[in-house]
N, C-alpha and C positions, 0 to 999 in steps of 0.2 A: 563444439559443446559435449562437456562429458554429463551425459544423464545421469548416469549411475552415481557418480561422485555429487552431483547436485541434489539428487534424493537423498542421499547418505548426511549429507552436511545440512540440510533444511531444518528447521525448526519443528516442521510437522512430524518428521521421522528420525530424527537424531536420536541416538541411543538403543535402537531396535537391533534385533540379533542380525548377522548376516543372512540367514536365511530369509528370514521376513523381509528384508531390504532387498534381496534377490527377487522373491514375489512380487513385490510392488513394482520394481525396475521390469519385470516380464509384461505387466499389464499396462504400463504407461507408454505413450504414445507422443512422439513429437510432432509438433505442429508450428509452422513458421508463417509469420503476418508481417505486411509491409508497414510502414508508416502510417498512420491515419485509417487503418483497415479495423473492421470490427470483429472482435473476437465472439461475443454474444450480444444480442439484444436485451433490453429489460422485456420481460414476459416471455421469453424462450423458454422451452422446456429443459429443466435441469437435468442434464443427460449423464453430466459427469462434472469434475473441477479440474481447474487448472494450477500450474505452477509456472513462474518466470523462470525459465532457463537462462536466457540471455535477452537482454533489452527493459524495457519499462512498459508497464499497462496502468491506465488511468480507467478507474470506475467512476461513473458520472450518472445522475439523473437531467433529465429536462424538463423544465416548468411547462405548464399548458401555454404559456407566452414565448415558448421557444428558448428561454434562457438556460444554459448549462451551468449545472453545479458540480463539482468534483466532490467526490466523497473521499477517495484516497488514490494513491499511487504507488504501485507495488514494483519492487525489483528483483533481482534475481534470487531464487530459493524462496521466495515468499509465494504461497498459496493463495488463490482467491475463486471466489464462486463456489466455495465448499459446503456452505449451509444446504443449498438445495439436495445435496446426495442424500441427507438424512430424511428430511421431511416430503421430498419429491416434487417441491413445488416450483413454480416458475423462478428463472433469475431475477432479483427484486432491481437491478439495476443494469446498466450498459457498461462493457468492457471493451477498450481500443486500445491498441498499440500506438504508442508515442513516439515509438522509432521502431526500427526492424527488430522486431521480436521473435523471439523461438518459445514456445511454452511446452509445458509437459502437461500431457492431458490424461486425467484417470476416469476411465468409464464407470458410471455410477453402478451398474448390474454387478460388475466383475469387483469392483472396487469392496461394495457392501458384503459379498460372499467373503472375501479376504478377511473383512474385519469381524465377520462373525466366527470365523475360524482361529481367529488371533486377536483377542480383546484387547491386547496392549497397544496395539494400533491406535484404538478409539480413546485411550486416556491422553496420548500425546495432542491429538486432535482437540480433545475437550480443552485443554491446556491453552492450545494457540487460538482457539473461541473463545475462550473466557478473556486472554489478553485482548482479542480484537474488539470485544463487547466493552471493555473497559476504555480502549482507546475512541471507540464512537461515543459512548457517553459523555467523555471528556470535551470530544470535539462538538457534541450537541451543546453541553454547558457552554463552551466558549462562545459559539456562534448565536446562542440566545442571550446569554449574561455580560459579555466582555465586548468593549470595543475594539475597533480594528487594531490600533497600537498592542492592545495585551494580547491578542489572537497571533500577531506576528512575533511578539517576544515570546509568546508559548512556544510556536511553532520551531523557531530558532534555536530554543533551548532543546527541544525534543529531538532536532534534527542534529544538534551536537552532541546528544545523547547517543543515537542510532549511528554516528560516525567516530565512535570510540571516547567522546568525551573531550575533543579536541576543542580549542579556542578558533581554530581556522575550518570554516565548514565549508562544503561545496553545495551551493544551490543546483541540483541537477534536473531542475524542470524551469519552465519560461517563467517570467514573473506575470504573465497574463495567466498562467496555470495556477501559480500561486495564489493570485487575487481570486480565481474561482474557486480553489481550496477554503479559501479564507472567508470566503462570502462578501467579496468587496470587488471594486473595480481596478483596472491597472492603473488609472491616474491616480486614484488616493492611496493605493500600495506605494506608489513612487513617492508621494509627498511624504508619508510616513518613513520610509528607508531614509529620505533626505534628512527629515527632521532628527531621528535616531541617530544618523551620522552627525549633525550639527551639535546633538547634545552628549557626543563622546561615547556612545553605549556601542556602535558598530563602526565597522569601517567596510566598506564596500569597493571591491576590485572586480568588476566582472561578476562573473559567478561566484568567487570567491568572497565570503563573508566573514569578518573577524571580528569576535565577541570581544569586545574590549571592557565592559562593566559587566559581569554578568548579574551583580546584585542590584544595578541600576534595571537591567532587563525583567529581573525578578519581581522588581517592585511594579514594572508594569501591568504584569499578572493580576 
């Protein structure tokens, strides 16, 4: 993993001058986690934030009944746990490595001092946090107001956009994890995948999903 390159190309720091990128790289710490290993627990003190270097991380909460609900899944170059850096509060959810994952850790105290000296870094972070807020608002709306088929259609179209607008997309998480992300159970999700395939909206080949009828998927939304 090239830490410096990942930092420079991330949405959080892209466009910053080389000197600032070098300062960020110098304070960043690589940490590796095995599959299923917890990176931080909900309620842990927010002593810094992370970026995925290699691998994949899920952010989730557990209900009082013990049911896990995935809030988001982050891949290479994406930051997570960054909000506590500014308000000093505990992490609001738990982070766990889905596969063997190397993260880049930014200690809160040193990073805040760097931002104070270079306010332009904060502007990039504000943009990312704004996008994150809109994404979560859309997710809450979907879970609250839409039926599961609409949630799945919305997610497939979002995934296509994330993967360059292609009609062939890779589902890089398990269907059980996707069910949790969409607020349903695997059996229900499997039935909806089968129904969408019968309707000619998609074709499923393992983890590859082909979007056959985008208009039909948009109608589901």
